[in-house]
C-alpha positions as CSV (number, residue, x, y, z in Angstrom):
1,X,78.1,138.2,66.3
2,X,77.6,141.6,65.2
3,X,78.6,142.9,61.8
4,X,78.4,146.1,59.8
5,X,76.2,145.9,56.7
6,X,77.8,147.1,53.4
7,X,76.5,150.4,52.2
8,X,75.2,150.9,48.8
9,X,77.1,154.2,48.0
10,X,80.7,152.6,48.5
11,X,81.7,155.3,50.9
12,X,83.3,154.8,54.2
13,X,80.9,155.6,56.9
14,X,81.6,157.1,60.3
15,X,81.4,154.5,63.0
16,X,78.4,156.4,64.7
17,X,76.3,156.2,61.4
18,X,77.1,152.6,60.5
19,X,74.3,150.1,60.4
20,X,74.9,147.0,62.3
21,X,72.9,143.7,62.3
22,X,73.2,140.6,64.6
23,X,74.0,137.5,62.6
24,X,72.3,134.2,63.9
25,X,74.7,131.8,65.3
26,X,74.0,129.0,62.9
27,X,75.8,131.3,60.2
28,X,79.0,130.6,62.0
29,X,78.4,126.8,62.5
30,X,80.4,125.8,59.2
31,X,83.3,128.0,60.1
32,X,83.6,126.4,63.6
33,X,83.3,122.8,62.4
34,X,86.1,123.5,59.7
35,X,88.4,124.8,62.6
36,X,87.6,122.0,64.8
37,X,88.5,119.4,62.2
38,X,91.8,121.2,61.6
39,X,92.5,121.4,65.3
40,X,91.9,117.7,65.7
41,X,94.4,117.1,62.8
42,X,97.0,119.4,64.4
43,X,96.4,117.9,68.0
44,X,96.9,114.2,66.4
45,X,100.3,115.3,65.1
46,X,101.3,117.1,68.2
47,X,104.1,115.3,70.2
48,X,104.4,115.6,73.9
49,X,107.1,118.1,74.9
50,X,109.8,116.6,77.0
51,X,111.7,118.9,79.3
52,X,115.2,118.0,80.1
53,X,117.4,118.8,83.0
54,X,119.0,121.4,80.8
55,X,115.8,123.2,80.1
56,X,114.9,123.4,83.8
57,X,118.5,124.4,84.5
58,X,118.2,127.2,81.7
59,X,114.6,128.6,83.0
60,X,115.7,128.4,86.7
61,X,119.0,130.2,85.8
62,X,117.2,132.9,84.0
63,X,114.9,133.4,86.8
64,X,117.8,133.5,89.3
65,X,119.6,136.0,87.3
66,X,116.7,138.5,87.0
67,X,115.7,138.0,90.7
68,X,119.3,138.5,91.7
69,X,119.5,141.7,89.7
70,X,116.4,143.1,91.4
71,X,118.2,142.6,94.7
72,X,121.2,144.5,93.3
73,X,123.4,141.5,92.6
74,X,125.7,142.3,89.6
75,X,125.5,139.1,87.3
76,X,124.9,138.6,83.6
77,X,122.6,135.9,82.3
78,X,125.2,134.9,79.6
79,X,127.9,134.3,82.2
80,X,125.5,132.5,84.7
81,X,124.2,130.2,81.9
82,X,127.8,129.3,80.9
83,X,128.6,128.7,84.7
84,X,125.4,126.4,85.1
85,X,125.1,124.6,81.8
86,X,128.9,124.5,80.7
87,X,130.6,124.3,84.0
88,X,132.5,127.4,83.3
89,X,134.3,128.6,86.5
90,X,134.1,132.3,87.7
91,X,135.3,133.9,90.8
92,X,133.3,132.6,93.7
93,X,132.1,136.1,94.7
94,X,130.6,136.6,91.2
95,X,128.3,133.4,91.4
96,X,127.7,132.7,95.0
97,X,124.7,134.7,95.7
98,X,123.0,133.6,92.3
99,X,124.1,130.0,93.2
100,X,122.3,130.3,96.7
101,X,119.1,131.4,94.9
102,X,119.3,128.4,92.5
103,X,119.7,126.0,95.4
104,X,116.8,127.6,97.0
105,X,114.6,127.4,93.8
106,X,115.6,123.6,93.5
107,X,114.8,123.1,97.2
108,X,111.4,124.7,96.8
109,X,110.4,122.8,93.8
110,X,110.5,119.7,95.7
111,X,108.8,120.7,98.9
112,X,105.3,121.3,100.1
113,X,104.7,125.1,100.5
114,X,104.5,125.7,104.3
115,X,106.1,127.9,106.8
116,X,109.0,125.5,107.6
117,X,110.0,125.0,103.9
118,X,109.8,128.8,103.4
119,X,112.1,129.5,106.2
120,X,114.5,126.7,105.0
121,X,114.6,128.3,101.7
122,X,115.3,131.7,103.3
123,X,118.4,130.1,105.0
124,X,119.6,128.9,101.6
125,X,119.1,132.3,99.8
126,X,120.7,134.3,102.5
127,X,123.6,132.1,103.5
128,X,126.2,134.5,101.8
129,X,124.9,137.8,103.0
130,X,123.1,137.5,106.2
131,X,124.6,136.3,109.6
132,X,123.6,133.0,110.6
133,X,121.4,134.2,113.4
134,X,119.3,136.1,110.9
135,X,118.8,133.3,108.3
136,X,115.7,131.2,108.2
137,X,113.8,133.6,110.4
138,X,111.0,136.1,109.9
139,X,112.3,139.6,109.5
140,X,111.6,142.0,112.4
141,X,112.8,145.2,111.1
142,X,111.9,147.3,108.0
143,X,113.7,146.5,104.8
144,X,114.2,148.3,101.5
145,X,116.3,148.0,98.2
146,X,118.5,151.0,97.2
147,X,119.5,152.0,93.8
148,X,122.1,154.6,93.8
149,X,121.0,157.3,96.1
150,X,117.2,156.3,96.0
151,X,114.9,153.6,97.3
152,X,113.8,151.3,94.4
153,X,111.7,148.9,96.6
154,X,110.2,148.8,100.1
155,X,109.3,145.5,101.6
156,X,106.2,145.0,103.5
157,X,106.4,145.7,107.2
158,X,107.3,142.9,109.4
159,X,104.6,141.4,111.5
160,X,105.2,141.9,115.3
């Protein structure tokens, strides 16, 4: 550890004129042992965090809303949480795209990541905005997301 020596004159020194020295590591050992003991005590009192279905629903819903917003879906987190956690009914058009994404996230959580599961998740995500023949398939044309009159995001080019 490097520390600055105190100056005898009591004045603050410019960093470039300060005198530094390297402290031997054994100077710090008492400090670390105190911290280690305290950490041990705190860890002994730590109770394992238990996630509930509602916790996962909350986190997944939050992710769904913000991912949906990136894609231009107009939905608010407050409304979607009420829909998923409290069963509040909204117009189907308001929640269906977000619900599709929630279903795809739930599907993906329980599957091995491979090409087949990715394409199956794509079917779920796109069931309310792509025609059936385009769902669950690799894209073959360029794609972008518009915001007003400008392009906000350009997807990678499809492989041919």
